[in-house]
SEMILUM-296898 format. One record per residue: x, y, z of N, C-alpha, C in turn; residue in one letter; residue number from 1. Coordinates in nm, 4 decimals, always signed. Layout:
BEGIN
BAMI      n_X      n_Y      n_Z     ca_X     ca_Y     ca_Z      c_X      c_Y      c_Z resn resi
BAMI        X        Y        Z        X        Y        Z        X        Y        Z    A  NUM
...
end
This chain:
BEGIN
BAMI      n_X      n_Y      n_Z     ca_X     ca_Y     ca_Z      c_X      c_Y      c_Z resn resi
BAMI +20.1472 +14.0409  +6.5404 +20.2002 +14.0409  +6.4061 +20.2893 +14.1632  +6.3836    X    1
BAMI +20.2630 +14.2732  +6.4542 +20.3416 +14.3942  +6.4296 +20.4883 +14.3686  +6.4568    X    2
BAMI +20.5662 +14.3983  +6.3568 +20.7089 +14.3741  +6.3652 +20.7794 +14.5085  +6.3491    X    3
BAMI +20.8693 +14.5414  +6.4381 +20.9436 +14.6664  +6.4266 +21.0493 +14.6530  +6.3191    X    4
BAMI +21.0625 +14.7574  +6.2402 +21.1661 +14.7588  +6.1379 +21.2656 +14.8682  +6.1712    X    5
BAMI +21.3773 +14.8639  +6.1020 +21.4809 +14.9655  +6.1219 +21.4259 +15.1027  +6.0847    X    6
BAMI +21.4837 +15.2073  +6.1384 +21.4380 +15.3422  +6.1040 +21.4510 +15.3663  +5.9538    X    7
BAMI +21.3612 +15.4482  +5.9026 +21.3682 +15.4863  +5.7616 +21.4848 +15.5820  +5.7401    X    8
BAMI +21.5378 +15.5855  +5.6188 +21.6422 +15.6834  +5.5891 +21.5820 +15.8240  +5.5871    X    9
BAMI +21.6651 +15.9262  +5.5856 +21.6114 +16.0619  +5.5697 +21.5407 +16.0744  +5.4346    X   10
BAMI +21.4362 +16.1525  +5.4317 +21.3594 +16.1789  +5.3095 +21.3661 +16.3279  +5.2785    X   11
BAMI +21.3704 +16.3622  +5.1506 +21.3615 +16.5030  +5.1118 +21.2223 +16.5579  +5.1420    X   12
BAMI +21.1218 +16.4726  +5.1310 +20.9831 +16.5109  +5.1565 +20.9304 +16.4244  +5.2707    X   13
BAMI +20.9154 +16.4852  +5.3871 +20.8731 +16.4101  +5.5045 +20.7322 +16.3544  +5.4899    X   14
BAMI +20.6489 +16.4183  +5.4062 +20.5150 +16.3651  +5.3813 +20.5218 +16.2253  +5.3216    X   15
BAMI +20.6152 +16.2030  +5.2319 +20.6320 +16.0705  +5.1724 +20.6796 +15.9714  +5.2783    X   16
BAMI +20.7709 +16.0136  +5.3603 +20.8211 +15.9266  +5.4680 +20.7064 +15.8835  +5.5588    X   17
BAMI +20.6204 +15.9777  +5.5930 +20.5051 +15.9459  +5.6779 +20.4122 +15.8467  +5.6089    X   18
BAMI +20.3882 +15.8643  +5.4794 +20.3010 +15.7732  +5.4057 +20.3618 +15.6326  +5.3975    X   19
BAMI +20.4936 +15.6237  +5.3832 +20.5594 +15.4927  +5.3821 +20.5359 +15.4230  +5.5162    X   20
BAMI +20.5520 +15.4935  +5.6258 +20.5301 +15.4361  +5.7587 +20.3842 +15.3955  +5.7776    X   21
BAMI +20.2923 +15.4816  +5.7318 +20.1501 +15.4497  +5.7454 +20.1129 +15.3281  +5.6604    X   22
BAMI +20.1677 +15.3182  +5.5416 +20.1408 +15.2028  +5.4564 +20.1861 +15.0746  +5.5270    X   23
BAMI +20.3041 +15.0785  +5.5826 +20.3575 +14.9640  +5.6561 +20.2645 +14.9252  +5.7707    X   24
BAMI +20.2257 +15.0231  +5.8505 +20.1385 +14.9964  +5.9653 +20.0062 +14.9346  +5.9216    X   25
BAMI +19.9456 +14.9927  +5.8191 +19.8124 +14.9469  +5.7810 +19.8143 +14.8179  +5.7014    X   26
BAMI +19.9226 +14.7877  +5.6327 +19.9354 +14.6546  +5.5726 +19.9401 +14.5495  +5.6828    X   27
BAMI +20.0164 +14.5762  +5.7854 +20.0253 +14.4818  +5.8976 +19.8913 +14.4683  +5.9696    X   28
BAMI +19.8242 +14.5816  +5.9909 +19.6925 +14.5771  +6.0544 +19.5943 +14.4957  +5.9700    X   29
BAMI +19.5993 +14.5148  +5.8373 +19.5122 +14.4379  +5.7491 +19.5388 +14.2879  +5.7663    X   30
BAMI +19.6649 +14.2493  +5.7643 +19.6964 +14.1069  +5.7770 +19.6467 +14.0528  +5.9107    X   31
BAMI +19.6615 +14.1284  +6.0177 +19.6096 +14.0850  +6.1480 +19.4579 +14.0620  +6.1408    X   32
BAMI +19.3872 +14.1556  +6.0786 +19.2413 +14.1440  +6.0663 +19.2051 +14.0264  +5.9762    X   33
BAMI +19.2790 +14.0102  +5.8669 +19.2545 +13.8995  +5.7747 +19.2714 +13.7659  +5.8474    X   34
BAMI +19.3753 +13.7544  +5.9282 +19.3994 +13.6303  +6.0028 +19.2845 +13.6011  +6.0993    X   35
BAMI +19.2334 +13.7044  +6.1639 +19.1187 +13.6858  +6.2543 +18.9947 +13.6423  +6.1763    X   36
BAMI +18.9755 +13.7027  +6.0577 +18.8599 +13.6664  +5.9741 +18.8707 +13.5210  +5.9277    X   37
BAMI +18.9899 +13.4798  +5.8899 +19.0094 +13.3408  +5.8468 +18.9840 +13.2457  +5.9629    X   38
BAMI +19.0375 +13.2784  +6.0792 +19.0179 +13.1944  +6.1975 +18.8698 +13.1827  +6.2331    X   39
BAMI +18.7950 +13.2904  +6.2108 +18.6520 +13.2911  +6.2415 +18.5681 +13.2267  +6.1306    X   40
BAMI +18.6317 +13.1900  +6.0197 +18.5574 +13.1280  +5.9099 +18.4686 +13.2254  +5.8342    X   41
BAMI +18.5070 +13.3514  +5.8314 +18.4276 +13.4533  +5.7621 +18.4209 +13.4220  +5.6128    X   42
BAMI +18.3018 +13.4324  +5.5575 +18.2798 +13.4187  +5.4134 +18.2509 +13.5578  +5.3578    X   43
BAMI +18.3137 +13.5906  +5.2467 +18.2883 +13.7194  +5.1836 +18.1547 +13.7154  +5.1112    X   44
BAMI +18.0871 +13.8302  +5.1027 +17.9600 +13.8342  +5.0299 +17.9802 +13.7964  +4.8820    X   45
BAMI +17.8777 +13.7410  +4.8219 +17.8815 +13.7046  +4.6801 +17.9022 +13.8293  +4.5941    X   46
BAMI +17.9908 +13.8162  +4.4955 +18.0179 +13.9252  +4.4025 +18.0828 +13.8674  +4.2783    X   47
BAMI +18.0815 +13.9454  +4.1712 +18.1513 +13.9031  +4.0498 +18.2952 +13.9532  +4.0481    X   48
BAMI +18.3337 +14.0314  +4.1484 +18.4695 +14.0848  +4.1557 +18.5646 +13.9735  +4.1980    X   49
BAMI +18.6618 +13.9388  +4.1128 +18.7535 +13.8297  +4.1476 +18.8387 +13.8579  +4.2711    X   50
BAMI +18.8557 +13.9849  +4.3070 +18.9327 +14.0182  +4.4274 +18.8605 +13.9751  +4.5543    X   51
BAMI +18.7309 +13.9475  +4.5434 +18.6504 +13.9062  +4.6591 +18.5996 +13.7634  +4.6457    X   52
BAMI +18.6625 +13.6843  +4.5591 +18.6181 +13.5468  +4.5390 +18.6369 +13.4629  +4.6652    X   53
BAMI +18.7334 +13.4990  +4.7470 +18.7617 +13.4261  +4.8708 +18.8491 +13.5139  +4.9586    X   54
BAMI +18.8669 +13.4722  +5.0818 +18.9595 +13.5449  +5.1690 +19.1008 +13.5435  +5.1115    X   55
BAMI +19.1413 +13.4313  +5.0533 +19.2750 +13.4247  +4.9936 +19.2876 +13.5201  +4.8749    X   56
BAMI +19.1825 +13.5306  +4.7943 +19.1850 +13.6238  +4.6812 +19.1960 +13.7681  +4.7309    X   57
BAMI +19.1279 +13.7995  +4.8404 +19.1363 +13.9343  +4.8964 +19.2755 +13.9625  +4.9498    X   58
BAMI +19.3337 +13.8666  +5.0194 +19.4702 +13.8829  +5.0700 +19.5667 +13.9047  +4.9539    X   59
BAMI +19.5548 +13.8255  +4.8504 +19.6376 +13.8427  +4.7312 +19.6198 +13.9838  +4.6739    X   60
BAMI +19.4966 +14.0266  +4.6606 +19.4651 +14.1595  +4.6054 +19.5356 +14.2700  +4.6837    X   61
BAMI +19.5217 +14.2685  +4.8140 +19.5800 +14.3756  +4.8957 +19.7326 +14.3734  +4.8882    X   62
BAMI +19.7919 +14.2572  +4.9017 +19.9380 +14.2513  +4.8990 +19.9946 +14.2788  +4.7593    X   63
BAMI +19.9282 +14.2300  +4.6559 +19.9742 +14.2573  +4.5191 +19.9644 +14.4063  +4.4873    X   64
BAMI +19.8616 +14.4714  +4.5382 +19.8485 +14.6153  +4.5151 +19.9604 +14.6925  +4.5847    X   65
BAMI +20.0034 +14.6463  +4.7008 +20.1173 +14.7095  +4.7680 +20.2376 +14.7139  +4.6759    X   66
BAMI +20.2589 +14.6090  +4.6015 +20.3658 +14.6051  +4.5008 +20.3355 +14.7030  +4.3871    X   67
BAMI +20.2139 +14.6970  +4.3361 +20.1766 +14.7760  +4.2204 +20.1847 +14.9264  +4.2422    X   68
BAMI +20.1440 +14.9718  +4.3590 +20.1485 +15.1158  +4.3854 +20.2918 +15.1680  +4.3799    X   69
BAMI +20.3841 +15.0984  +4.4467 +20.5218 +15.1468  +4.4469 +20.5844 +15.1341  +4.3083    X   70
BAMI +20.5554 +15.0272  +4.2372 +20.6094 +15.0110  +4.1018 +20.5620 +15.1254  +4.0128    X   71
BAMI +20.4349 +15.1624  +4.0228 +20.3793 +15.2732  +3.9441 +20.4487 +15.4047  +3.9800    X   72
BAMI +20.4621 +15.4322  +4.1094 +20.5244 +15.5580  +4.1512 +20.6670 +15.5670  +4.0993    X   73
BAMI +20.7419 +15.4596  +4.1102 +20.8794 +15.4604  +4.0595 +20.8812 +15.4793  +3.9082    X   74
BAMI +20.7910 +15.4139  +3.8399 +20.7848 +15.4251  +3.6943 +20.7575 +15.5697  +3.6509    X   75
BAMI +20.6543 +15.6321  +3.7072 +20.6191 +15.7669  +3.6618 +20.7228 +15.8705  +3.7037    X   76
BAMI +20.7926 +15.8451  +3.8124 +20.8965 +15.9378  +3.8573 +21.0321 +15.9096  +3.7920    X   77
BAMI +21.0393 +15.8072  +3.7085 +21.1652 +15.7739  +3.6419 +21.2694 +15.7162  +3.7354    X   78
BAMI +21.2244 +15.6507  +3.8403 +21.3146 +15.5888  +3.9383 +21.3397 +15.4434  +3.9003    X   79
BAMI +21.4453 +15.3843  +3.9516 +21.4698 +15.2418  +3.9246 +21.3546 +15.1556  +3.9749    X   80
BAMI +21.3381 +15.0419  +3.9113 +21.2386 +14.9447  +3.9540 +21.2656 +14.9104  +4.1005    X   81
BAMI +21.1627 +14.9137  +4.1868 +21.1848 +14.8827  +4.3285 +21.2088 +14.7342  +4.3555    X   82
BAMI +21.2004 +14.6531  +4.2521 +21.2295 +14.5097  +4.2625 +21.1470 +14.4394  +4.3695    X   83
BAMI +21.0187 +14.4663  +4.3661 +20.9252 +14.3943  +4.4533 +20.8778 +14.2734  +4.3735    X   84
BAMI +20.9053 +14.1570  +4.4244 +20.8661 +14.0368  +4.3509 +20.7132 +14.0250  +4.3486    X   85
BAMI +20.6585 +13.9583  +4.2476 +20.5129 +13.9395  +4.2428 +20.4624 +13.8643  +4.3654    X   86
BAMI +20.3394 +13.8945  +4.4014 +20.2770 +13.8273  +4.5158 +20.2582 +13.6793  +4.4848    X   87
BAMI +20.2687 +13.5947  +4.5867 +20.2371 +13.4528  +4.5661 +20.0933 +13.4385  +4.5150    X   88
BAMI +20.0679 +13.3349  +4.4410 +19.9351 +13.3094  +4.3853 +19.8324 +13.2990  +4.4983    X   89
BAMI +19.7056 +13.3318  +4.4675 +19.6032 +13.3255  +4.5725 +19.6002 +13.1927  +4.6476    X   90
BAMI +19.6239 +13.0822  +4.5785 +19.6198 +12.9525  +4.6465 +19.7426 +12.9275  +4.7342    X   91
BAMI +19.8435 +13.0136  +4.7247 +19.9651 +13.0007  +4.8054 +19.9854 +13.1168  +4.9033    X   92
BAMI +19.9057 +13.2207  +4.8885 +19.9312 +13.3469  +4.9600 +19.9194 +13.3310  +5.1122    X   93
BAMI +19.8248 +13.2532  +5.1603 +19.8031 +13.2447  +5.3057 +19.9281 +13.1978  +5.3780    X   94
BAMI +19.9950 +13.0982  +5.3240 +20.1131 +13.0437  +5.3920 +20.2359 +13.1323  +5.3765    X   95
BAMI +20.2337 +13.2242  +5.2812 +20.3495 +13.3090  +5.2543 +20.3238 +13.4569  +5.2837    X   96
BAMI +20.2063 +13.4876  +5.3363 +20.1647 +13.6272  +5.3515 +20.2587 +13.7090  +5.4385    X   97
BAMI +20.2962 +13.6571  +5.5526 +20.3809 +13.7336  +5.6440 +20.5163 +13.7651  +5.5809    X   98
BAMI +20.5792 +13.6658  +5.5209 +20.7081 +13.6883  +5.4552 +20.6951 +13.7848  +5.3383    X   99
BAMI +20.5899 +13.7683  +5.2585 +20.5726 +13.8573  +5.1440 +20.5445 +14.0002  +5.1904    X  100
BAMI +20.4617 +14.0155  +5.2928 +20.4347 +14.1492  +5.3470 +20.5652 +14.2149  +5.3898    X  101
BAMI +20.6510 +14.1430  +5.4586 +20.7788 +14.2015  +5.5017 +20.8656 +14.2395  +5.3821    X  102
BAMI +20.8597 +14.1621  +5.2763 +20.9328 +14.1959  +5.1532 +20.8794 +14.3264  +5.0949    X  103
BAMI +20.7474 +14.3391  +5.0854 +20.6869 +14.4625  +5.0319 +20.7265 +14.5814  +5.1179    X  104
BAMI +20.7117 +14.5671  +5.2485 +20.7473 +14.6757  +5.3410 +20.8943 +14.7156  +5.3221    X  105
BAMI +20.9813 +14.6184  +5.3139 +21.1234 +14.6466  +5.2961 +21.1503 +14.7211  +5.1650    X  106
BAMI +21.0842 +14.6792  +5.0574 +21.1080 +14.7406  +4.9266 +21.0410 +14.8772  +4.9126    X  107
BAMI +20.9499 +14.9124  +5.0029 +20.8866 +15.0442  +5.0046 +20.9748 +15.1480  +5.0755    X  108
BAMI +21.0702 +15.1045  +5.1544 +21.1419 +15.1915  +5.2468 +21.2244 +15.3019  +5.1823    X  109
BAMI +21.2892 +15.2753  +5.0701 +21.3881 +15.3718  +5.0200 +21.3633 +15.4347  +4.8836    X  110
BAMI +21.2818 +15.3786  +4.7939 +21.2769 +15.4344  +4.6590 +21.2430 +15.5830  +4.6507    X  111
BAMI +21.1602 +15.6324  +4.7402 +21.1131 +15.7709  +4.7306 +21.1906 +15.8675  +4.8201    X  112
BAMI +21.2899 +15.8194  +4.8915 +21.3621 +15.9029  +4.9883 +21.4272 +16.0250  +4.9244    X  113
BAMI +21.4809 +16.0115  +4.8051 +21.5523 +16.1221  +4.7418 +21.4690 +16.2075  +4.6481    X  114
BAMI +21.3376 +16.1908  +4.6515 +21.2495 +16.2652  +4.5615 +21.2041 +16.3947  +4.6294    X  115
BAMI +21.2220 +16.5059  +4.5594 +21.1834 +16.6373  +4.6126 +21.0315 +16.6497  +4.6229    X  116
BAMI +20.9864 +16.7267  +4.7181 +20.8432 +16.7418  +4.7458 +20.7629 +16.7804  +4.6225    X  117
BAMI +20.8129 +16.8721  +4.5422 +20.7347 +16.9189  +4.4268 +20.7046 +16.8071  +4.3265    X  118
BAMI +20.7894 +16.7055  +4.3205 +20.7646 +16.5935  +4.2281 +20.6417 +16.5120  +4.2687    X  119
BAMI +20.6048 +16.5165  +4.3947 +20.4894 +16.4417  +4.4425 +20.3571 +16.5037  +4.3976    X  120
BAMI +20.3628 +16.6263  +4.3437 +20.2416 +16.6933  +4.2976 +20.2200 +16.6807  +4.1475    X  121
BAMI +20.3125 +16.6175  +4.0768 +20.2965 +16.5964  +3.9325 +20.1929 +16.4863  +3.9109    X  122
BAMI +20.1080 +16.5047  +3.8095 +19.9984 +16.4108  +3.7853 +20.0281 +16.3166  +3.6691    X  123
BAMI +19.9778 +16.1939  +3.6845 +19.9975 +16.0891  +3.5847 +19.8725 +15.9999  +3.5821    X  124
BAMI +19.8414 +15.9396  +3.4669 +19.7290 +15.8440  +3.4655 +19.7688 +15.7140  +3.5350    X  125
BAMI +19.6792 +15.6649  +3.6175 +19.7029 +15.5370  +3.6851 +19.6777 +15.4231  +3.5871    X  126
BAMI +19.7077 +15.3037  +3.6316 +19.6834 +15.1856  +3.5478 +19.5348 +15.1614  +3.5253    X  127
BAMI +19.4499 +15.2199  +3.6124 +19.3049 +15.2057  +3.5956 +19.2433 +15.3335  +3.5383    X  128
BAMI +19.3294 +15.4165  +3.4784 +19.2900 +15.5334  +3.3980 +19.2386 +15.6531  +3.4777    X  129
BAMI +19.2609 +15.6558  +3.6068 +19.2311 +15.7729  +3.6890 +19.3615 +15.8483  +3.7065    X  130
BAMI +19.3560 +15.9800  +3.6947 +19.4764 +16.0612  +3.7094 +19.5033 +16.0874  +3.8575    X  131
BAMI +19.6278 +16.0636  +3.8975 +19.6715 +16.0858  +4.0348 +19.8032 +16.1621  +4.0338    X  132
BAMI +19.8228 +16.2476  +4.1335 +19.9587 +16.2915  +4.1613 +20.0196 +16.1819  +4.2500    X  133
BAMI +20.1493 +16.1805  +4.2605 +20.2155 +16.0750  +4.3363 +20.1742 +16.0817  +4.4836    X  134
BAMI +20.1584 +16.2023  +4.5368 +20.1155 +16.2165  +4.6760 +19.9786 +16.1514  +4.6972    X  135
BAMI +19.8860 +16.1728  +4.6042 +19.7530 +16.1123  +4.6153 +19.7602 +15.9604  +4.6001    X  136
BAMI +19.8500 +15.9116  +4.5149 +19.8642 +15.7669  +4.5014 +19.9181 +15.7079  +4.6318    X  137
BAMI +20.0065 +15.7791  +4.6982 +20.0551 +15.7297  +4.8279 +19.9399 +15.7217  +4.9277    X  138
BAMI +19.8552 +15.8241  +4.9285 +19.7402 +15.8217  +5.0178 +19.6457 +15.7076  +4.9814    X  139
BAMI +19.6268 +15.6855  +4.8517 +19.5439 +15.5743  +4.8054 +19.6031 +15.4412  +4.8542    X  140
BAMI +19.7339 +15.4274  +4.8423 +19.8017 +15.3050  +4.8858 +19.7848 +15.2826  +5.0360    X  141
BAMI +19.7852 +15.3888  +5.1139 +19.7663 +15.3768  +5.2589 +19.6217 +15.3377  +5.2910    X  142
BAMI +19.5268 +15.3986  +5.2205 +19.3855 +15.3710  +5.2481 +19.3418 +15.2328  +5.2023    X  143
BAMI +19.4074 +15.1772  +5.1041 +19.3651 +15.0494  +5.0487 +19.3589 +14.9387  +5.1550    X  144
BAMI +19.4649 +14.9119  +5.2297 +19.4520 +14.8079  +5.3333 +19.3584 +14.8493  +5.4469    X  145
BAMI +19.3466 +14.9783  +5.4740 +19.2528 +15.0239  +5.5777 +19.1102 +14.9884  +5.5358    X  146
BAMI +19.0780 +15.0177  +5.4122 +18.9436 +14.9920  +5.3596 +18.9090 +14.8440  +5.3690    X  147
BAMI +19.0013 +14.7584  +5.3271 +18.9714 +14.6158  +5.3285 +18.9726 +14.5584  +5.4695    X  148
BAMI +19.0563 +14.6104  +5.5571 +19.0518 +14.5682  +5.6977 +18.9172 +14.6071  +5.7591    X  149
BAMI +18.8686 +14.7248  +5.7249 +18.7387 +14.7695  +5.7746 +18.6278 +14.6753  +5.7275    X  150
BAMI +18.6325 +14.6368  +5.5998 +18.5308 +14.5453  +5.5468 +18.5315 +14.4130  +5.6235    X  151
BAMI +18.6508 +14.3600  +5.6473 +18.6604 +14.2346  +5.7218 +18.6148 +14.2518  +5.8662    X  152
BAMI +18.6542 +14.3628  +5.9272 +18.6125 +14.3877  +6.0661 +18.4616 +14.4012  +6.0736    X  153
BAMI +18.4007 +14.4635  +5.9748 +18.2555 +14.4774  +5.9710 +18.1894 +14.3390  +5.9666    X  154
BAMI +18.2438 +14.2486  +5.8852 +18.1900 +14.1122  +5.8798 +18.2106 +14.0395  +6.0124    X  155
BAMI +18.3250 +14.0604  +6.0757 +18.3486 +14.0013  +6.2083 +18.2491 +14.0553  +6.3107    X  156
BAMI +18.2265 +14.1867  +6.3063 +18.1316 +14.2486  +6.3991 +17.9898 +14.1980  +6.3765    X  157
BAMI +17.9515 +14.1814  +6.2493 +17.8182 +14.1312  +6.2182 +17.8002 +13.9902  +6.2748    X  158
BAMI +17.9040 +13.9090  +6.2598 +17.8973 +13.7722  +6.3120 +17.8835 +13.7768  +6.4638    X  159
BAMI +17.9613 +13.8625  +6.5309 +17.9592 +13.8696  +6.6778 +17.8242 +13.9167  +6.7299    X  160
BAMI +17.7568 +14.0035  +6.6540 +17.6288 +14.0561  +6.7018 +17.5122 +13.9653  +6.6631    X  161
BAMI +17.5430 +13.8586  +6.5901 +17.4460 +13.7538  +6.5616 +17.3560 +13.7830  +6.4493    X  162
end
């Protein structure tokens, strides 16, 4: 599934450039793990969280958040809208996941390139009311697909060990 993309443009803050690359890598890794979980027929544990209602709901959650994180960062930094289209609906996401992931990755590539390092330390309330600096939100965005890939891998491992 890993697809090579063109080199990123120069960034004023190389830390942001690194986070963009890591986000791309881990979104792709998540999708690879999700595909293996679907192929294995993995069922998510029962919960009231709608993001875990099904594998498709989880895929939607992770990919939609990829859009949301960048939209938030651009908004708080006063940058233009990154024009990431909304994620396909959960019932459509599986068939469109690869294309949508590439769209998200592409739209993540340039919005933050011209932002000076000090701007990444300014704090703002997130949409879920936790205060983040932009640098921490980038780290959160990178960890999000890692966390969910780990959860799926754990379920795959549990199945394999019987």
